Phi, psi and omega in degrees: 000327178300316180301318180295311184292316179296316180298317179299310183295315182297313183289322178299318177291316182296331184283340182297119179080004180286161182297329179288331175290321175295324176297319177300319179295317180296316179299318180295318180291324183283314187264335179052039177226086190296321185297310179296329179291313180297316178294324176296318177298318180299311181297314180298319181293316179300313181298314183293313183284333174296317177294317180295318178296320178297319177297315179298318179292323180295321181303325183290345181283340181237358175253137177289161184300323181290315179298315180299319179300316180290318179297314180296317180301311179294321180296317179295321178293319176298321178297323178299317178295317181298326180298335181280354179255105183292146178274154173231143180278127177288143180299330183279356179296327178228123178263180188269356181286156174296150184293126181292324184256016183079173182295313181297308182297318178297317179298314180302309184297308184293319181292318179299314181293320180294332182280346181296123180073009182282164180306316184289328176291316178294321176299321178297317177301312183294319180293320178294328176287327182286317183254141176269061185207067184311305183302314184290327176293311180296318177297317180293316180292325177294315177299318178301318177296318182291323178297327181276328189260324182300315178299327179295319180296316184280325185258348175061215188294336178301322180294319183296327182282343182278341185255123174285095188300326180298319178296317179298318178297319180293316178299316178299316179298320178295321178296312179297318179297318178298316177297320179296315179295321178296320180295325180282326187268317184276122180295150182291000000 
């Protein structure tokens, strides 16, 4: 249960102000069809985080606990620094043409690609490597993504103005730094 709760919280915080959250806002504003967008985000997140979790679990099969502890500690601290750099959505992420694959298909494709190499995907790899609970990590990171993105789709820009993103980024960075320090200091 710890893996699920930690994964949910970390990804929900990490997603605030992230480019994929901005992408969810753009999709909602452009298509004005929240249900296919939310389901598209869910499908893309499950696929992306399932692969990331599998990579994290696989890494543990050939790295010893001490090596893994140091890699995870440094990775979490690096993630803390990365959290302090806000993402911006590139103009080319969404073009002005009607969606070729429909709202759902376009959301799945664009969201999956935008999530590649993203903070939350890397966090999923690290969490799956940290916890021996693949299913719970992927379920938690997926829930975290949905908690951060579904309200944006339904509430649009009003939701974005209510959250002081800089504070969320700082809190997220502190959480990642704390996890990194704990991984370095507390023996496995």
